[in-house]
C-alpha positions as CSV (number, residue, x, y, z in Angstrom):
1,M,41.9,-38.1,-40.1
2,T,44.8,-35.3,-39.9
3,K,43.8,-32.1,-37.6
4,E,44.3,-28.8,-40.1
5,T,46.1,-26.0,-38.6
6,K,45.2,-23.4,-37.0
7,I,47.8,-21.4,-36.2
8,S,50.2,-20.6,-39.3
9,I,53.9,-18.2,-37.4
10,N,56.0,-18.1,-41.1
11,N,59.8,-16.5,-40.2
12,L,58.2,-14.8,-37.5
13,T,60.5,-11.7,-36.2
14,K,60.5,-9.0,-33.7
15,V,62.5,-5.8,-32.8
16,F,62.2,-3.1,-31.3
17,Y,63.9,0.2,-31.8
18,K,65.0,1.9,-28.9
19,K,67.0,5.2,-28.5
20,N,70.4,3.7,-28.7
21,R,70.1,0.7,-29.9
22,N,67.6,-1.8,-30.8
23,V,66.5,-5.0,-28.9
24,T,64.9,-8.4,-31.4
25,A,62.8,-10.2,-28.6
26,V,61.9,-13.2,-31.8
27,E,63.4,-14.1,-33.8
28,D,62.6,-16.5,-37.3
29,V,59.7,-18.0,-35.7
30,S,58.1,-21.0,-37.3
31,I,55.2,-23.2,-36.6
32,D,52.5,-24.7,-37.1
33,I,49.6,-25.1,-34.3
34,K,46.8,-27.6,-34.7
35,D,43.7,-26.7,-34.1
36,G,42.1,-28.4,-30.8
37,E,46.2,-29.0,-29.7
38,F,47.6,-27.5,-26.6
39,V,50.8,-26.2,-26.4
40,C,52.8,-24.5,-24.1
41,L,56.0,-22.3,-23.9
42,I,59.1,-22.9,-22.0
43,G,62.5,-20.8,-22.0
44,P,63.9,-18.1,-19.9
45,S,62.3,-15.4,-18.2
46,G,62.4,-12.6,-21.5
47,C,63.2,-14.6,-24.5
48,G,60.1,-12.6,-26.1
49,K,57.1,-16.2,-25.0
50,T,54.8,-12.4,-23.6
51,T,55.6,-10.1,-26.9
52,L,54.9,-14.2,-29.3
53,L,51.5,-13.7,-28.0
54,R,51.1,-10.1,-28.4
55,I,51.9,-10.5,-32.1
56,L,49.0,-13.2,-32.1
57,A,46.6,-11.5,-29.8
58,G,47.4,-7.9,-32.8
59,L,48.7,-6.4,-29.7
60,E,52.0,-5.8,-31.6
61,K,53.4,-6.0,-34.9
62,P,55.7,-8.6,-36.4
63,S,59.1,-6.5,-37.6
64,I,58.9,-9.1,-40.1
65,G,56.7,-12.4,-41.1
66,D,53.7,-13.3,-40.9
67,F,51.2,-15.3,-39.0
68,S,47.3,-16.5,-39.7
69,I,44.7,-18.4,-37.5
70,A,42.0,-20.5,-40.1
71,Q,38.4,-19.2,-39.0
72,A,35.8,-21.2,-39.1
73,K,32.9,-19.0,-37.9
74,K,33.0,-15.3,-39.8
75,D,31.9,-14.4,-36.5
76,R,33.6,-15.5,-33.7
77,P,36.3,-13.7,-32.8
78,L,40.2,-15.0,-33.4
79,Q,41.5,-14.9,-29.7
80,S,40.6,-14.0,-26.5
81,M,43.8,-13.3,-23.8
82,V,44.5,-14.4,-20.5
83,F,47.3,-12.4,-18.8
84,Q,49.5,-13.2,-16.2
85,E,47.6,-10.2,-14.0
86,Q,43.9,-10.4,-12.3
87,G,42.6,-8.9,-16.0
88,V,39.3,-8.2,-15.1
89,I,37.5,-4.7,-14.8
90,P,36.7,-3.1,-11.7
91,W,33.6,-2.1,-11.5
92,L,32.1,-4.2,-13.3
93,T,29.9,-7.6,-11.0
94,V,31.3,-10.8,-12.0
95,E,28.4,-11.8,-14.4
96,E,29.1,-8.3,-16.6
97,N,33.4,-9.5,-16.6
98,V,31.8,-13.4,-18.2
99,A,29.7,-11.5,-20.6
100,F,31.4,-8.5,-21.4
101,G,32.9,-9.7,-24.9
102,L,28.8,-11.2,-26.3
103,N,27.7,-7.7,-25.0
104,M,30.9,-5.6,-27.2
105,R,29.5,-8.4,-30.3
106,H,25.8,-7.6,-29.3
107,L,25.0,-11.0,-29.3
108,P,21.4,-12.1,-28.8
109,K,20.8,-11.3,-25.0
110,K,19.6,-14.9,-24.2
111,V,22.8,-16.0,-26.1
112,V,24.1,-13.9,-24.2
113,K,22.7,-14.8,-20.5
114,E,23.3,-18.2,-21.4
115,S,26.6,-18.4,-21.9
116,T,27.7,-16.6,-18.8
117,S,25.3,-19.0,-16.6
118,Y,27.6,-21.7,-17.9
119,Y,31.1,-20.3,-17.3
120,L,29.8,-19.4,-14.2
121,K,29.3,-22.7,-13.4
122,K,32.2,-24.4,-15.1
123,V,34.4,-22.2,-12.6
124,G,32.3,-22.4,-9.9
125,L,31.5,-18.6,-8.8
126,E,27.5,-19.1,-10.1
127,N,26.9,-17.5,-6.3
128,F,29.8,-15.0,-6.9
129,R,27.9,-13.8,-10.1
130,K,26.4,-10.3,-8.4
131,H,30.2,-9.4,-6.4
132,F,32.6,-7.0,-7.4
133,P,36.4,-7.5,-8.4
134,K,37.0,-5.6,-5.2
135,D,34.9,-8.8,-3.1
136,L,37.2,-11.8,-4.6
137,S,40.3,-13.4,-3.9
138,G,42.8,-13.7,-6.2
139,G,42.1,-17.2,-7.2
140,M,38.7,-16.6,-7.8
141,K,39.5,-12.9,-10.0
142,Q,41.7,-15.4,-12.5
143,R,38.3,-17.6,-12.3
144,V,36.6,-14.8,-14.4
145,S,39.4,-14.5,-17.1
146,I,39.1,-17.9,-17.9
147,A,35.0,-17.7,-17.7
148,R,35.2,-14.9,-20.0
149,A,38.0,-15.5,-22.0
150,F,35.8,-18.5,-23.4
151,A,32.3,-17.0,-22.7
152,N,33.7,-15.5,-25.3
153,D,34.2,-18.4,-28.3
154,P,37.5,-16.8,-29.9
155,E,39.0,-18.9,-32.6
156,I,42.1,-19.9,-30.2
157,L,42.9,-19.5,-26.9
158,L,46.5,-17.6,-25.4
159,M,46.9,-17.4,-21.8
160,D,50.3,-15.7,-20.3
161,E,51.2,-17.2,-17.0
162,P,47.7,-17.3,-16.2
163,F,48.4,-19.4,-12.8
164,A,51.8,-17.6,-12.3
165,A,50.2,-15.8,-9.1
166,L,49.3,-17.9,-7.0
167,D,49.6,-20.5,-4.5
168,E,49.6,-24.2,-5.6
169,Q,47.0,-25.2,-3.9
170,N,44.6,-22.5,-6.3
171,K,46.4,-23.4,-8.9
172,F,46.0,-27.1,-9.1
173,I,41.8,-26.5,-8.8
174,L,42.5,-23.6,-11.6
175,Q,44.2,-26.5,-13.5
176,D,41.8,-28.8,-13.7
177,E,38.9,-26.3,-14.0
178,L,41.3,-25.5,-17.4
179,L,41.2,-28.8,-18.5
180,T,38.3,-29.7,-18.2
181,I,36.7,-26.9,-19.9
182,W,39.2,-27.1,-23.1
183,A,38.0,-31.1,-22.1
184,E,35.1,-30.3,-24.2
185,T,35.4,-26.9,-26.0
186,K,38.5,-28.2,-27.6
187,K,40.0,-24.5,-27.8
188,T,43.5,-24.4,-29.8
189,V,45.8,-23.3,-26.6
190,L,49.2,-21.5,-26.6
191,F,50.3,-21.7,-23.2
192,I,52.8,-19.6,-21.1
193,T,54.6,-20.3,-17.6
194,H,57.4,-21.5,-16.3
195,S,56.1,-24.3,-14.8
196,I,57.7,-27.7,-16.1
197,D,55.8,-29.5,-13.7
198,E,52.3,-27.0,-15.0
199,A,53.6,-28.2,-19.0
200,L,53.1,-31.6,-19.0
201,L,49.5,-31.8,-16.6
202,L,48.5,-29.3,-19.2
203,S,50.1,-30.0,-23.1
204,D,49.6,-32.1,-25.8
205,R,52.8,-30.2,-27.2
206,I,55.6,-28.2,-25.5
207,L,57.3,-25.5,-27.4
208,L,61.4,-24.6,-25.9
209,M,62.7,-21.4,-26.1
210,S,66.4,-19.5,-26.9
211,S,67.1,-17.3,-24.3
212,Q,66.9,-13.4,-26.5
213,P,66.5,-13.5,-29.6
214,G,63.8,-16.2,-28.9
215,K,63.4,-18.8,-31.5
216,I,61.8,-22.4,-30.6
217,I,64.9,-24.9,-30.9
218,D,62.9,-28.5,-29.9
219,E,59.3,-29.6,-28.8
220,K,58.3,-32.7,-26.5
221,I,56.1,-34.5,-27.9
222,I,53.9,-35.2,-24.6
223,D,51.2,-38.3,-25.1
224,L,50.7,-39.5,-21.7
225,P,46.9,-40.1,-21.6
226,R,44.1,-38.1,-20.4
227,P,42.4,-37.3,-18.1
228,R,45.8,-36.9,-16.4
229,N,47.1,-35.9,-13.2
230,M,50.2,-34.6,-11.5
231,E,50.7,-37.6,-8.9
232,Q,50.8,-39.4,-12.7
233,I,53.1,-37.2,-13.8
234,R,55.9,-37.0,-11.4
235,A,55.8,-41.5,-10.9
236,N,56.7,-41.7,-15.0
237,K,59.8,-42.3,-15.6
238,E,58.9,-40.9,-20.2
239,M,57.3,-37.7,-17.8
240,A,60.3,-37.7,-15.5
241,S,63.0,-37.8,-18.0
242,S,61.4,-34.9,-20.3
243,F,61.3,-33.1,-17.3
244,V,65.0,-33.1,-16.3
245,E,66.1,-32.7,-20.0
246,I,63.5,-29.1,-19.7
247,W,65.3,-28.4,-17.0
248,N,68.8,-29.0,-19.1
249,H,67.3,-26.2,-21.2
250,L,66.7,-23.9,-19.7
251,H,69.6,-24.2,-17.4
252,D,71.8,-24.7,-20.3
253,E,69.8,-21.3,-22.7
254,V,69.9,-19.1,-18.7
255,Q,74.1,-19.3,-18.6
256,G,74.5,-19.1,-22.4
257,S,72.9,-15.8,-22.2
258,R,75.5,-14.3,-18.7
259,I,79.0,-16.0,-21.0
C-alpha cells in the first residue's frame, strides 16, 4: 500500500531583502515527503537548508511558491522543531520542559502526565525530571528537546542538526534513541545534517542540495533494512558507494561556489 504524501513543497523560493542587495536562499524547491518517511537534507553550508525548515515551521514565509502539511488530526500541532542549540527553557524543570507543548494545548492533566512520563523514560531522563537545564550536560539537554518534540505529538518533526555539537559517544547514543522512538511513532521527519554517516544511518531518503541558492538536485534512496547500525553502514558496499557519491557532490558544490 502506497503511503500518502505528508509534506508537499511546490516551487518554493525564498529571497531575503537586504540594504543593497537581495539574497536568494532557496530557489524553486519542489519535493514530496511521504507519511512516516525519515528524510535527511545534506548540502554545503549556507545553501538554505535551515531556511527551508524554518518555512515549514512557520517561522519564515516563502517569497514564491507554497507548501502543505497533511493534517490527520485537527487537535494535533502541524510541526515541532528541534534546533542545533539546546532549545530548553532554563527556568523550567526537565519535566516542565517536556510537558510545555502539551500544557500550551490545554490538554487534560492526566494526558500531560502520562505522555511526559513516557517520553522521559524513553530518553532516559526519568530520574532527572526535577532538575533544571543548568544542571544538565549538552547531550541531556538535547534529550529534553527530543522528548518534548515527540510528546507534543506533531504531524511532522523538523530537526536542524540536533546532534552537531555533541561528542561522538553522545551522538551515537542519541541517534539510537531517536530511531527507537521514531520506529514506534512513525513520525514524518525532515532532518538536516552535515554528517554523511548520520544521514546514511537515519534516512529512508537523502536529498542533496546545491550551493546557494539552494535547490534539490539529487536524491539517494537508502534501502538497507532497519534496524541498522553504524558498523553495518560502514561495512556495506552500496553504502560505501553512496558515501563517496555524496562526498563528491558536497566537494563539487563547495568548489563550484568559489569560482
